[in-house]
BASEZA-525978 format. One record per residue (C-alpha): y, x, z; chain; residue number from 1; residue in one letter. Coordinates in steps of 0.05 Angstrom, whole numbers. Each point is the difference from the previous one (the first is absolute). Layout:
# residues N
yy, xx, zz, kolse, tigu, sefi
Y, X, Z, A, NUM, a
...
This chain:
# residues 693
yy, xx, zz, kolse, tigu, sefi
513, 14, 254, A, 1, m
32, 32, -60, A, 2, r
12, -32, -66, A, 3, q
-51, 18, -57, A, 4, y
9, -14, -72, A, 5, t
-48, -34, -45, A, 6, a
-34, 71, -27, A, 7, d
-11, 18, 81, A, 8, k
-28, -68, 21, A, 9, i
-78, -26, -6, A, 10, r
-21, -64, 13, A, 11, n
-69, -1, 27, A, 12, v
-42, -51, 21, A, 13, a
-68, 6, 45, A, 14, l
-49, -47, -19, A, 15, a
-75, -8, 12, A, 16, g
-52, -41, 41, A, 17, h
17, -16, 78, A, 18, g
-20, 52, 39, A, 19, g
-4, 54, -50, A, 20, s
52, 43, 36, A, 21, g
65, -23, -36, A, 22, k
43, -4, 64, A, 23, t
-30, 62, 31, A, 24, s
20, 35, -63, A, 25, l
66, -19, -3, A, 26, a
11, 26, 71, A, 27, e
-29, 61, -19, A, 28, a
43, 13, -60, A, 29, l
63, -20, 47, A, 30, l
-26, 46, 51, A, 31, f
-8, 60, -43, A, 32, l
70, -6, -28, A, 33, t
36, -9, 72, A, 34, k
12, -72, -18, A, 35, g
-29, -15, 73, A, 36, t
-13, 49, 58, A, 37, d
-66, -30, 21, A, 38, r
-64, -18, -36, A, 39, l
-5, -77, 8, A, 40, g
-72, -32, 0, A, 41, k
-24, -68, -22, A, 42, v
-36, -9, 58, A, 43, a
48, 20, 53, A, 44, e
55, -48, -36, A, 45, g
51, 55, -15, A, 46, n
5, 9, -75, A, 47, t
66, -5, -32, A, 48, i
-23, -49, -53, A, 49, c
-41, -49, 44, A, 50, d
58, -13, 47, A, 51, f
-10, -78, -5, A, 52, d
-27, -33, 67, A, 53, a
-53, -30, -43, A, 54, e
-20, 67, -37, A, 55, e
2, 35, 70, A, 56, i
-40, -58, 30, A, 57, k
-53, -5, -58, A, 58, r
-2, 78, -19, A, 59, k
12, -23, -72, A, 60, v
57, -4, -53, A, 61, s
29, -72, -9, A, 62, v
60, 19, -44, A, 63, s
25, 54, -44, A, 64, a
40, 53, 40, A, 65, s
49, 54, -17, A, 66, l
-11, 73, 20, A, 67, a
57, 43, -37, A, 68, p
-24, 76, -1, A, 69, i
47, 61, -17, A, 70, e
-41, 59, -25, A, 71, f
19, 55, -50, A, 72, n
72, -18, -16, A, 73, n
-25, -69, -12, A, 74, s
-15, -71, 21, A, 75, k
-64, -38, 6, A, 76, i
1, -78, 11, A, 77, n
-58, -10, 31, A, 78, l
-17, -75, -3, A, 79, i
-67, -14, 41, A, 80, d
-36, -67, -17, A, 81, t
-51, -36, 33, A, 82, p
-74, 3, -26, A, 83, g
-27, -63, 27, A, 84, l
-1, -60, -51, A, 85, f
27, -50, 58, A, 86, d
68, 44, -7, A, 87, f
-3, 1, -82, A, 88, e
71, -19, -4, A, 89, g
22, 64, 40, A, 90, g
-42, 43, -56, A, 91, f
36, -34, -58, A, 92, y
68, 12, 38, A, 93, e
-11, 74, 11, A, 94, g
-29, 11, -69, A, 95, m
67, -30, -37, A, 96, r
45, 63, 14, A, 97, p
-47, 52, -4, A, 98, a
-4, 39, -65, A, 99, e
-65, 33, 24, A, 100, s
-56, -15, 48, A, 101, v
-42, 36, 49, A, 102, i
-68, -31, 6, A, 103, i
-42, 13, 64, A, 104, a
-73, 4, -4, A, 105, v
-40, 16, 63, A, 106, s
-45, 57, -4, A, 107, g
-48, -42, 39, A, 108, k
-1, -71, -33, A, 109, s
17, 26, -74, A, 110, g
22, -44, -58, A, 111, v
18, -71, 31, A, 112, t
31, -68, -31, A, 113, v
68, 20, 30, A, 114, g
0, 64, -30, A, 115, m
-16, -35, -71, A, 116, e
52, -48, 8, A, 117, k
46, 53, 12, A, 118, a
-22, 46, -57, A, 119, y
3, -63, -47, A, 120, k
68, -21, 20, A, 121, y
35, 69, -16, A, 122, a
-37, 7, -64, A, 123, q
24, -70, -29, A, 124, k
68, 11, 32, A, 125, n
6, 74, -29, A, 126, n
1, 37, 69, A, 127, k
-16, 71, 9, A, 128, a
-57, 10, 48, A, 129, k
-33, 48, 46, A, 130, i
-71, -7, 37, A, 131, i
0, 26, 65, A, 132, f
-69, 3, 38, A, 133, v
16, -11, 75, A, 134, t
-43, 9, 60, A, 135, k
-23, 68, -16, A, 136, m
-5, 19, 69, A, 137, d
-57, -52, 11, A, 138, n
-72, 24, -2, A, 139, d
-20, -54, -44, A, 140, n
59, 5, -49, A, 141, a
-36, 29, -71, A, 142, d
57, 16, -57, A, 143, f
-46, 12, -55, A, 144, y
-35, -62, 6, A, 145, k
68, -36, 5, A, 146, v
18, 47, -61, A, 147, y
-61, -26, -38, A, 148, t
13, -74, 15, A, 149, a
71, 7, -25, A, 150, l
-23, 37, -58, A, 151, k
-52, -57, -24, A, 152, e
52, -57, 20, A, 153, r
65, 27, -35, A, 154, f
-32, 56, -55, A, 155, g
35, 63, -14, A, 156, t
72, -12, 21, A, 157, a
-30, 19, 66, A, 158, i
20, 73, 15, A, 159, c
-16, 40, 60, A, 160, p
57, 50, 20, A, 161, v
-22, 10, 78, A, 162, v
-65, 2, 22, A, 163, i
-34, 17, 62, A, 164, p
-47, 60, 16, A, 165, h
-51, -27, 43, A, 166, v
-52, 42, 38, A, 167, e
-54, -41, 53, A, 168, n
36, -65, -14, A, 169, r
70, 31, 22, A, 170, k
52, 11, -40, A, 171, v
20, 74, 2, A, 172, t
56, 5, -47, A, 173, c
33, -37, -56, A, 174, y
18, 29, -67, A, 175, i
58, -14, -46, A, 176, n
-32, 4, -65, A, 177, i
54, 7, -42, A, 178, l
29, 61, 38, A, 179, e
-66, 29, 16, A, 180, d
14, 6, 73, A, 181, r
-34, -21, 62, A, 182, a
26, -22, 65, A, 183, y
-29, -3, 73, A, 184, q
40, -52, 53, A, 185, y
-3, 12, 72, A, 186, d
-5, -59, 50, A, 187, a
81, -4, -1, A, 188, s
-13, -8, -75, A, 189, g
44, 69, -22, A, 190, k
-35, 30, -62, A, 191, a
-25, 68, -11, A, 192, t
-14, 22, -72, A, 193, e
-74, 26, -3, A, 194, v
-35, 29, -61, A, 195, p
-31, -49, -45, A, 196, v
-78, -7, 13, A, 197, p
-49, 19, -48, A, 198, e
-25, -49, -43, A, 199, d
44, -53, 41, A, 200, a
27, -25, -65, A, 201, v
-55, -31, -39, A, 202, h
-5, 0, -83, A, 203, d
3, -80, 12, A, 204, e
64, -1, 34, A, 205, i
28, 47, -50, A, 206, l
-22, -35, -54, A, 207, g
27, -67, 26, A, 208, a
65, 25, 5, A, 209, i
-4, 36, -74, A, 210, s
-23, -73, -25, A, 211, e
55, -32, 37, A, 212, a
56, 43, -34, A, 213, i
-27, -8, -62, A, 214, a
26, -68, -4, A, 215, e
69, 17, 6, A, 216, t
13, 46, -61, A, 217, d
-41, -3, -70, A, 218, e
3, 73, -3, A, 219, a
-30, 5, 69, A, 220, l
-55, -52, -22, A, 221, m
-18, 44, -61, A, 222, d
-7, 65, 44, A, 223, k
-43, -41, 47, A, 224, f
-51, -20, -49, A, 225, f
2, 67, -32, A, 226, m
-27, 26, 69, A, 227, g
59, 45, 15, A, 228, e
22, 5, 73, A, 229, p
72, -24, 14, A, 230, f
45, 55, 38, A, 231, t
28, -14, 67, A, 232, a
66, -18, -32, A, 233, e
-32, -46, -45, A, 234, e
-37, -35, 56, A, 235, l
60, -2, 49, A, 236, s
48, -30, -53, A, 237, k
-58, -50, -26, A, 238, g
-5, -27, 69, A, 239, v
80, -1, 11, A, 240, v
12, -39, -64, A, 241, e
-66, -41, 1, A, 242, g
16, -24, 72, A, 243, t
71, -19, -20, A, 244, k
-21, -40, -63, A, 245, s
-57, -32, 40, A, 246, g
-57, 25, -42, A, 247, v
-28, 46, 55, A, 248, i
-14, -12, 77, A, 249, t
1, 62, 43, A, 250, p
-48, -8, 59, A, 251, v
17, 40, 65, A, 252, l
-35, -4, 65, A, 253, c
18, 12, 74, A, 254, g
12, -29, 69, A, 255, s
56, -41, 25, A, 256, g
-16, 4, 70, A, 257, l
-10, 78, 3, A, 258, t
51, 16, -63, A, 259, l
-50, 37, -39, A, 260, a
19, 10, -68, A, 261, a
54, -51, 10, A, 262, v
49, 60, -25, A, 263, d
-32, -3, -63, A, 264, l
10, -67, -11, A, 265, l
76, 4, 14, A, 266, l
-1, 58, -48, A, 267, g
-35, -42, -53, A, 268, a
53, -63, 11, A, 269, i
59, 49, -20, A, 270, t
-34, 32, -55, A, 271, t
-39, -56, -30, A, 272, l
34, -64, 12, A, 273, l
55, -17, -42, A, 274, p
72, -12, 31, A, 275, t
38, -62, -2, A, 276, a
41, 32, -52, A, 277, k
-58, 7, -48, A, 278, e
-40, -68, 19, A, 279, k
48, -42, 33, A, 280, a
33, -36, -56, A, 281, g
-19, -77, -16, A, 282, e
-3, -50, -46, A, 283, t
46, -62, 10, A, 284, a
27, -62, -23, A, 285, k
75, -11, -13, A, 286, d
43, -59, 8, A, 287, a
-31, -31, -71, A, 288, s
-74, 17, 19, A, 289, g
-4, 55, -47, A, 290, k
-42, 61, 27, A, 291, e
42, 68, 11, A, 292, v
-17, 68, 20, A, 293, e
36, 22, 71, A, 294, i
-2, 77, 10, A, 295, a
-4, 32, 71, A, 296, c
74, 25, -7, A, 297, d
46, 3, 50, A, 298, e
62, -4, -47, A, 299, a
-22, -64, -27, A, 300, a
21, -70, 25, A, 301, p
-35, -23, 68, A, 302, l
-66, -33, -5, A, 303, s
-51, -2, 57, A, 304, l
-54, -52, 23, A, 305, f
-24, -22, 66, A, 306, v
-77, 9, 20, A, 307, f
-9, -14, 70, A, 308, k
44, -45, 51, A, 309, t
-9, 7, 67, A, 310, v
25, -64, 50, A, 311, a
19, 19, 71, A, 312, d
31, -60, 48, A, 313, p
35, 49, 30, A, 314, f
27, 53, -50, A, 315, v
8, -51, -57, A, 316, g
-38, 15, -72, A, 317, k
-9, 67, -28, A, 318, l
-11, 10, -78, A, 319, s
-37, 62, -25, A, 320, y
19, 22, -64, A, 321, f
-5, 49, -57, A, 322, k
54, 22, -41, A, 323, v
-20, 6, -79, A, 324, v
73, 25, -26, A, 325, s
63, 14, 27, A, 326, g
25, 7, 74, A, 327, k
5, -61, 57, A, 328, i
52, 12, 57, A, 329, s
21, -56, 53, A, 330, p
69, -10, -37, A, 331, e
-39, -23, -69, A, 332, i
-12, -77, -7, A, 333, a
-59, 1, -52, A, 334, p
-21, -68, -33, A, 335, i
-65, -33, 16, A, 336, n
-34, -8, -65, A, 337, a
-42, -61, 18, A, 338, r
62, -42, 39, A, 339, t
60, 29, -46, A, 340, g
36, 9, 67, A, 341, n
34, 67, 27, A, 342, p
-34, 25, 62, A, 343, e
34, 28, 61, A, 344, r
-33, 65, 24, A, 345, l
-12, 14, 72, A, 346, g
-18, 67, 23, A, 347, k
-42, 47, -46, A, 348, l
-55, 30, 41, A, 349, i
-54, 53, -13, A, 350, y
-67, -18, 31, A, 351, i
-55, 38, 34, A, 352, k
-51, -42, 34, A, 353, g
42, -37, 55, A, 354, k
56, 53, 0, A, 355, k
62, -17, -39, A, 356, q
59, 47, -27, A, 357, e
71, -21, -33, A, 358, d
4, 25, -70, A, 359, a
63, 2, -29, A, 360, p
-23, -14, -64, A, 361, s
-70, -5, -45, A, 362, v
-11, 30, -64, A, 363, l
-44, -12, -67, A, 364, a
-73, 15, 20, A, 365, g
12, -6, 74, A, 366, d
-30, -57, 47, A, 367, i
41, -27, 66, A, 368, a
10, -69, 31, A, 369, a
61, -46, 12, A, 370, v
23, -49, 53, A, 371, s
22, -73, -8, A, 372, k
-13, -17, -70, A, 373, l
11, -73, 2, A, 374, s
-30, -30, -68, A, 375, e
-41, 67, -17, A, 376, t
-76, -15, 9, A, 377, v
-63, 47, -19, A, 378, t
-3, 13, -76, A, 379, g
75, -10, -15, A, 380, d
45, 48, -44, A, 381, t
73, 18, 25, A, 382, l
39, 34, -53, A, 383, c
66, 13, -28, A, 384, d
31, -63, -23, A, 385, p
19, 41, -69, A, 386, k
-71, 10, -12, A, 387, r
-41, -72, 29, A, 388, v
-77, 27, -8, A, 389, v
-64, -26, 33, A, 390, s
-62, 49, 26, A, 391, f
-68, -29, 4, A, 392, e
-12, -34, 68, A, 393, s
-55, 23, 44, A, 394, v
-59, -39, -13, A, 395, k
-32, -24, 64, A, 396, f
-73, -30, 1, A, 397, p
-5, -73, 11, A, 398, a
-17, -30, 74, A, 399, p
-74, -20, -8, A, 400, c
-14, -22, 73, A, 401, m
33, -63, 31, A, 402, s
-5, -21, 77, A, 403, m
43, -49, 37, A, 404, s
51, 22, 49, A, 405, i
9, -34, 62, A, 406, k
49, 17, 58, A, 407, p
-21, 2, 72, A, 408, k
63, -28, 21, A, 409, a
27, -65, -19, A, 410, k
63, -4, -49, A, 411, g
-13, 73, -22, A, 412, d
-17, -18, -69, A, 413, e
77, 11, -22, A, 414, g
-7, 68, 28, A, 415, k
-67, 8, -36, A, 416, i
34, -15, -69, A, 417, a
62, 45, 13, A, 418, q
-46, 59, 23, A, 419, g
-47, -5, -54, A, 420, i
65, -2, -49, A, 421, q
18, 64, 22, A, 422, r
-66, 34, 0, A, 423, l
-12, -23, -71, A, 424, m
64, 38, -17, A, 425, e
-37, 62, 19, A, 426, e
-64, -19, -31, A, 427, d
-6, -44, -63, A, 428, p
-71, -6, 5, A, 429, s
1, -48, 53, A, 430, i
7, -76, -14, A, 431, g
28, -57, 46, A, 432, f
-3, -76, -21, A, 433, v
5, -62, 44, A, 434, t
-48, -53, -18, A, 435, n
29, -70, 3, A, 436, s
-67, -26, -3, A, 437, e
-41, 31, 48, A, 438, t
63, 18, 47, A, 439, h
-28, 71, -2, A, 440, q
53, 62, -10, A, 441, q
-50, 46, -41, A, 442, l
10, 74, -6, A, 443, i
-34, 47, -55, A, 444, s
-13, 65, 5, A, 445, g
-49, 59, -33, A, 446, l
-53, -4, 52, A, 447, g
-14, -17, 73, A, 448, d
21, 63, 27, A, 449, q
72, -15, -42, A, 450, h
5, -63, 32, A, 451, l
-14, 31, 68, A, 452, d
61, 46, -4, A, 453, v
42, -54, -17, A, 454, l
-16, -40, 57, A, 455, v
10, 64, 42, A, 456, s
69, 8, -33, A, 457, k
20, -71, 10, A, 458, l
-8, 15, 72, A, 459, k
27, 66, 5, A, 460, s
63, -6, -45, A, 461, k
16, -71, 7, A, 462, f
-29, -27, 70, A, 463, g
-51, -51, -33, A, 464, v
-64, -9, 25, A, 465, d
-45, -26, -48, A, 466, v
-76, -13, -14, A, 467, s
-35, -1, -71, A, 468, l
-55, -56, -11, A, 469, e
-39, -19, -65, A, 470, k
52, -44, -43, A, 471, p
-20, -75, -4, A, 472, r
-27, -24, -70, A, 473, v
44, -60, -36, A, 474, p
-59, -43, -19, A, 475, y
10, -63, -35, A, 476, r
-30, -67, 6, A, 477, e
-18, -47, -62, A, 478, t
-46, -66, -16, A, 479, i
-53, -1, -47, A, 480, r
-15, -73, -15, A, 481, k
44, -62, -19, A, 482, k
14, -50, 58, A, 483, v
47, -62, -3, A, 484, k
24, -22, 70, A, 485, v
56, -51, 28, A, 486, q
53, 26, 46, A, 487, g
29, -64, 33, A, 488, r
55, 14, 53, A, 489, h
25, -66, 39, A, 490, k
40, 1, 63, A, 491, k
38, -54, 35, A, 492, q
56, 15, 55, A, 493, s
49, -52, 1, A, 494, g
50, -8, -53, A, 495, g
-26, 29, -65, A, 496, h
-67, 29, -5, A, 497, g
-31, 53, -42, A, 498, q
-49, -10, -52, A, 499, f
-26, 37, -58, A, 500, g
-66, -11, -39, A, 501, d
-26, 53, -54, A, 502, v
-68, 7, -33, A, 503, w
-7, 77, -23, A, 504, i
-55, 36, -46, A, 505, e
-12, 73, 26, A, 506, f
-33, 42, -48, A, 507, e
-11, 76, -18, A, 508, p
43, 36, -49, A, 509, c
24, 70, -20, A, 510, d
64, 7, 26, A, 511, s
26, 35, 63, A, 512, e
54, -50, 10, A, 513, d
-16, -75, 14, A, 514, l
3, -36, -56, A, 515, v
22, -71, 7, A, 516, f
4, -60, -49, A, 517, e
10, -76, 2, A, 518, e
-41, -53, -36, A, 519, k
24, -63, 41, A, 520, v
2, -60, -37, A, 521, f
40, -67, 11, A, 522, g
40, 33, 49, A, 523, g
-41, -6, 62, A, 524, s
38, 66, 22, A, 525, v
72, -2, -24, A, 526, p
22, 61, -34, A, 527, k
55, 27, 51, A, 528, n
-64, 11, 48, A, 529, f
-35, 45, -48, A, 530, f
33, 67, 26, A, 531, p
-9, -25, 70, A, 532, a
-77, -2, -13, A, 533, v
-1, 69, -34, A, 534, e
44, 27, 56, A, 535, k
-51, -22, 47, A, 536, g
-53, 33, -31, A, 537, l
41, 62, -16, A, 538, r
12, 1, 78, A, 539, d
-80, 0, 9, A, 540, c
-31, 48, -45, A, 541, v
35, 52, 39, A, 542, k
-57, -8, 52, A, 543, h
-67, -11, -20, A, 544, g
-63, -44, 40, A, 545, v
-44, 55, 4, A, 546, l
40, 64, 30, A, 547, a
72, -22, -10, A, 548, g
13, 47, -60, A, 549, y
35, -28, -57, A, 550, p
-29, -41, -52, A, 551, v
-6, 17, -76, A, 552, v
-28, -25, -63, A, 553, g
21, -74, 24, A, 554, l
22, -62, -45, A, 555, k
13, -59, 33, A, 556, a
17, -64, -48, A, 557, t
30, -62, 34, A, 558, l
-35, -58, -30, A, 559, v
17, -63, 47, A, 560, d
36, -28, 59, A, 561, g
38, -49, 28, A, 562, s
73, -6, 36, A, 563, y
42, -40, 42, A, 564, h
65, -19, -23, A, 565, p
32, 10, 65, A, 566, v
-42, 44, 42, A, 567, d
-20, 49, -55, A, 568, s
38, 68, 1, A, 569, s
-4, 62, -25, A, 570, e
-26, 28, 62, A, 571, m
-56, -55, 1, A, 572, s
-26, 25, -67, A, 573, f
6, 69, 26, A, 574, k
-45, -18, 63, A, 575, m
-52, -39, -50, A, 576, a
-9, 57, -47, A, 577, a
-13, 42, 62, A, 578, s
-49, -47, 26, A, 579, l
-38, 4, -71, A, 580, a
0, 76, -4, A, 581, y
-32, 2, 72, A, 582, k
-50, -54, -14, A, 583, a
-15, 27, -74, A, 584, a
-9, 80, 15, A, 585, l
-60, -6, 45, A, 586, p
-39, -44, -43, A, 587, t
12, 38, -66, A, 588, a
-44, 63, 17, A, 589, s
52, 46, 21, A, 590, p
-8, 79, -2, A, 591, a
36, 62, 23, A, 592, i
20, 47, -61, A, 593, l
7, 74, 12, A, 594, e
52, 51, -34, A, 595, p
-38, 41, -49, A, 596, i
34, 67, -28, A, 597, g
-17, 52, -52, A, 598, t
-15, 70, 25, A, 599, a
9, 58, -49, A, 600, k
-39, 54, 36, A, 601, i
11, 76, -26, A, 602, m
-70, 40, 21, A, 603, v
-37, 65, -25, A, 604, p
-55, -16, -43, A, 605, d
-49, 19, 57, A, 606, a
26, -58, 40, A, 607, n
1, -55, -49, A, 608, t
-68, -26, 25, A, 609, g
22, 0, 78, A, 610, d
65, -37, -24, A, 611, v
-38, -57, -33, A, 612, i
-44, -3, 57, A, 613, s
57, -13, 47, A, 614, e
29, -49, -42, A, 615, m
-64, -37, -5, A, 616, n
4, 8, 80, A, 617, k
65, -34, 8, A, 618, r
-19, -57, -51, A, 619, r
40, 28, -57, A, 620, g
-19, -4, -72, A, 621, r
9, 66, -38, A, 622, v
28, -21, -76, A, 623, l
-6, 69, -32, A, 624, g
11, 79, 7, A, 625, m
40, 41, -50, A, 626, s
20, 75, 3, A, 627, p
72, 21, 16, A, 628, t
42, 63, -14, A, 629, e
-15, 36, 66, A, 630, e
-70, 2, -17, A, 631, k
-17, -55, 46, A, 632, l
-32, -69, -8, A, 633, q
38, -63, 14, A, 634, m
-46, -51, 20, A, 635, v
37, -71, -1, A, 636, e
-27, -59, 42, A, 637, a
22, -63, 24, A, 638, e
-10, -7, 81, A, 639, v
23, -45, 52, A, 640, p
56, 31, 30, A, 641, m
-22, -11, 69, A, 642, s
-56, 46, -6, A, 643, e
49, 54, -17, A, 644, m
35, 21, 64, A, 645, s
-34, 63, 15, A, 646, d
-19, 20, -72, A, 647, f
52, 59, -1, A, 648, t
-36, 33, 54, A, 649, t
-73, -16, -25, A, 650, v
21, 24, -73, A, 651, l
37, 64, 30, A, 652, r
-67, 15, 34, A, 653, s
-45, -13, -56, A, 654, m
40, 49, -51, A, 655, t
24, 47, 48, A, 656, q
67, -23, -15, A, 657, g
-5, 3, -71, A, 658, r
2, -74, -12, A, 659, g
62, -45, -3, A, 660, s
-1, -76, -19, A, 661, f
50, -62, -3, A, 662, s
-8, -65, 13, A, 663, l
42, -64, -27, A, 664, t
-9, -70, 15, A, 665, f
-32, -37, -62, A, 666, t
-25, -74, 22, A, 667, r
-26, -45, 49, A, 668, y
-77, -13, 1, A, 669, e
-39, -46, 45, A, 670, q
-26, 36, 70, A, 671, l
-75, 3, 1, A, 672, p
-19, -62, 47, A, 673, s
-35, 44, 50, A, 674, q
64, 40, 16, A, 675, l
44, -66, 8, A, 676, e
-20, -14, 70, A, 677, a
32, 72, 23, A, 678, a
59, -13, -38, A, 679, v
5, -70, 30, A, 680, i
-5, 23, 76, A, 681, e
52, 60, -16, A, 682, d
52, -46, -22, A, 683, a
-10, -47, 65, A, 684, k
13, 61, 42, A, 685, l
51, 17, -37, A, 686, l
36, -72, 5, A, 687, h
-17, 3, 79, A, 688, q
41, 67, 4, A, 689, e
54, -31, -41, A, 690, e
4, -67, 43, A, 691, e
6, 49, 68, A, 692, e
56, 42, -25, A, 693, k
């Protein structure tokens, strides 16, 4: 692949709801520009962008993939992003290096949540946008219904540029309104110009274009309000400038499967969307933390950021990057701005799906990959040592669903940890911890499909076969009333015996840790044995008497006892304390405590009632509601953490994917008595399993 300068490069992400036709559209663009010699199909598992084994198996995009296109003496770096919310991490990593976004909307399904999220993200991050209504070959596709919904949702920014002419529910031709030309497409996707059908372009459509471009210029706005029609030149110039600035969102349509009108999209990409030279500059922070503007300039010092990592056990680590300024070649040793250390570069590679091609160097504005970076991870900046700058990292969504991960073969726990660490390099939206209390390895992700893919990758890439289980809840135990008991340990076995005798008062308190005090009078227990009594109790509180969970909220006061001048020892008093503990707790009204978390749930207004009802079902208490910047409501509630394991799936279904939540541990509260028996039974089974190991 030849090198292109920044004024000839466009970095364009493909985004939209799952199943809206993004990957098929990428395939069509590649085929039209001879980037591939056959038109692959998602259903057949042979597309350029969905090449991963998991993507072929599931017939959906799992991570962002790169597919450069050469067209009209320019390069378009297409980045196909996943549409399913379980793989939202891939959406964010794919959007980060793009200056522009093509948002796919199904002509059948219309405006969906994934489409709205992509639009909002592009708007917030000042990226140029084109909406492409896909699947127009389908009998149930309705462009005008989708267009009306877009207009209602996003207002005057929506600007139709290519519309279909429909007769008897079939598209007879596509009309490029700005050029006033119409095209028919045969079965192979070849275009033939035909006369523009009479009355095909409605006044409403022309009015929408005029209204959209009036927003781009004060003179045009005045002309629009005076009711004067715009010239063809004004229309064309207004759409170009409005799209590049983000004020206008052109709407086109066609079919990725039949190639119909995809050539018109290709033309729109090169005429309407900004080049890297125009839009790839970034705001960075210098070594002192001060903000600096970095222009996309090949002559400037090198700066680039890594937006994606692929960890392959056979090939090694591959880091995808975008050069913001300067030029990178293998002999350069740039500085990693995060670590302060120089990085030794491996091979520079141009990527097209799974195909790789060596790159002698990569210029400002372009996207490529480099192998074998030792310290660099996703989100890092590499730069010239003479100008150290840091770009904003990729913002990944926090994992919100956790499961216990269990090896099917004994002794594979270490392999699991190693494999997941490598997969976390690829996907920072994964979380992994080993819970020392429940003795479980916990994997976290964005949903059940996300975790299912992780399990598959562990097996295929690292040879570890695992199963997922619901995580155990780290309960606690406590007491509810004050008791005073004696612990007496006496043993005679020839020679020195063992003797320890204590009276201890046990009572509830607010402390997480054991509170130990002594109020012994007259030396009935010598001071040098106090630490032994405390040590004996601290060993005991690790296991409660109901289900074996750690005991909290316990105060123990040593009040009396006796000793033997010869037979008493630290061990004797430690044993005596243990006997006192075991005698006291069953009589002190023991109870099980459960962890309570604070949930902050973001939902549309229409779903607040559903969420409040769901919280009540899960034994939660709603604390209040407040509006957020995203025009959502934040419902705050306290809820038992044991009730929240499947909430990710339920919330997504309830809100069609618009909702999100965070859950943080707050405190422990007493478990309702009717639930205690089940918790105690589960604990017994767990102890039996551990004893059998």
